[in-house]
N, C-alpha and C positions, 0 to 999 in steps of 0.2 A: 546083814546089818539091816535093823529095822528103820522104816522110813517115817518121818515126823508128819504130822497132819500139816494141811496147810494152814497158814495164819489166816485168821478169819478176814482180812483185809485182802487177802488173796483168793478169796472163795467169790463165786459168782452167786449173787442174790438173785432169786427167782420168786417171783409171785405167781402162785397158782390159782386161777379163776376158774371155778366151776359152779353148778346147780346145787352141788350137796356134798357132803363131809366126806363120804364115802369114796367118792370118786377122788376128791381130793388125795385122801390118804393113799388110794391106789398109785396116783400118780407120784407123789413122794416117794412111796417106796421104789418106784421104777428107777430113781437116780442110783447109780451104781455105788456098791460098796459102802452102804451107809450113809450116803450123801456127802462124802468128806471132801468133796469139790465145792459144795454148795451150801447156802442158807437157804431155807425155805419159807415163805409166809404163804397164808391162804386165804382166799375171799372167797364165799358162797353166798348164793340167793339169787336176787333178781338182778337186772341191769342195772335199774335206779338205784339200789341200796349199793351195788358194787362201785358204781361210778361216785357217789356219795363218799365212799371210803378210800378211794385210790389215793387222794392226796396225803394220807398218812402211812402209805404203804410203798415207799420207793423201792425200786429193785433194777438190776442190770437188765433182766429179762422177764418179761410176763408171758406165760402159758395160758391163753384163754380158751376157752370151750366155746364153741359156737354155741351151744345149747346151755340155757339157763333157766331159772324158774319160771321166768316170764314169756318163754318162747324158744322153738329150736333154733332162731338164728339171732337171739338175743344178745350173743356175745360180740357180734358184729358193733353195738352201740359201744360197748366198752373198749373195744379194739381202736375205734376212731377216737376215743376220748384217750386212750393210751398213746396215740401218736403224737398228741400235742406235749406229753411228758419228756423233757429232754434227756437224754441218757437211759433211757428205756426202749429195749429193741422187742418187738412182739412177736409172738408165734402163736398162729392158729391152730387149735386143736379140731379137727373134722372126723366127721364119721365117715366119709366117702370121697373119691375124688371126682366129685361132679364139677363140670367145668364152670357153672355159673357161681358154685360157692369158692371155687380157688379163686377165680377172676376177682370178686368181690372182696375176699380176704386181702390180695395184695393191693388192690385198689385202696381198701380202707387203711393200709399202712403196715401190714403184716411183712415181716423179713423172712418168714419161713413159714410153712405148713406142716403139720404133722398129723398122722392118720390115726384112728383108734384101731382101725385093722392091722398097724403095722407092730413089730416087737417092740415092747417098753424098753427093752435092753438098749436100743438106738436112742433113746429119748435124750439121755445126758450128751451123747455126740451133737445132736440137734441143737440142743441150748447151748454146748460150748461153741459150736461152730456160728450161730447167731451173736452170740457174744462176742465173736472175734470179727465181727463185721461182715461175714460172708452170708449167703443167701442158701436156705435151705428148701430146695425145690427138685423135684424128678424133672426129667425129660418130659415126661406126661403132662406135669404142671405148666412146664415152659411152652409146650407144644398149644396148651388152652390160651396162654396169654397171647402168644404170636398169632393165632387165628383170631382172637378179640381185636386185636390191633390193626389186622389187615380189613377188619371190616369197620375202622373207625374213621373219624373225618381227617382230613389232610394234617400233617406234622407241621406245628408251629411250637417252639417254646419261647416263652417269653419270662422275662423277670416280673417283680412286683409293680415294676412301672411301665410294663407293656412293651420294653425294649426287646428286640430279638436277641436270646442268647447264642444263636448260631448264625453262621453265613448261610445262603440257600443251599451250595454244595454240601456244606455240612449236615444240612436237614437231609438233603438227598441220602447222604451216606447211612443217617441214622435211620431212615425210613428202611433202607436195605437190609441193613444190620437186624433190624426188628421183624422183618420179613424172613429172616434165617438165613441171609446169604453171606458165604465165606467171602473174603478178602479178594481171592482171584474173581469170583462171581460177580462183586460189586464193581471191580476195575472193568470187567468187560463190559457190564451194563452201563456204566459212566463213559467207557471209551478213554480211560487214563491209565497209568502204569500203576501196577500192583502196590508198589513202595509209595506212591502218593496217597492211595488209601489208608496204607497204615500211618502215615503222617497225619491226615485226617481224623482217625480214630483217636490217636495219641492227643490231639488239640481237643475234641470233644471229651475225652475223658478228663482233660484238665478243666475245662470250662463246666462242665457238669459236677465234677467232684467225684466222679466214679472210677472203678478200677477193674473192671471186666465188661464183657459183653453182656453176661447176664444181668449185671447191676444197671447196665445201660439201659436193656430192656425194660426193666422193673421202674427204672427212672421214668422212661418214656411214657410206660403206660401209667403212672402213678399222677404224673402231671398233664396227662392230655385233655381230661375234661376241662381244667381250668385254664388250657391253652386257647388262644383266640383263633 
């Protein structure tokens, strides 16, 4: 029995942002099976040109190359602008897994990072995962973030009015989660029962609107600079 193509409204709309048309076409062609599950738009050129055209190119997922016509890291400016677009999740396309570039990408609002050195066959999986609300990051990427957090200022997460989002004990739990500790290790460190840590983490997830430890780490990382 033949399978029908997905309806347009069921497809993931993707915006590919690169320095040139050749790279855009290469990435478009990487989407599996003739891009049956995707609709694709492209923007090429300098960061200033692309930012000026973002408003007329709404998409579910934006795939943004770190290198644009005006520099090897110009894509970060487009990523920062995309962060302000509701309903669009961003993936940063990096040349290599340099810690500072991975950290910068997630700080600027990326929900995933994809490397040019990786098989393009996995690009569609990356886009689908990010569209579904997941984080696309390797263990190595997360290690970079955890190390960066361990050298950052003390943790305080406040809302827009400056009111703390978490209790002092919840902040302690988040700090230890961000340090890579498991529930049992956190319980030992804080001298409480392990089930108490599970309860703390459940309440923390509820308050911050996250659903996994990875999302919690990224939340802490992306909000840390603006915390007092």
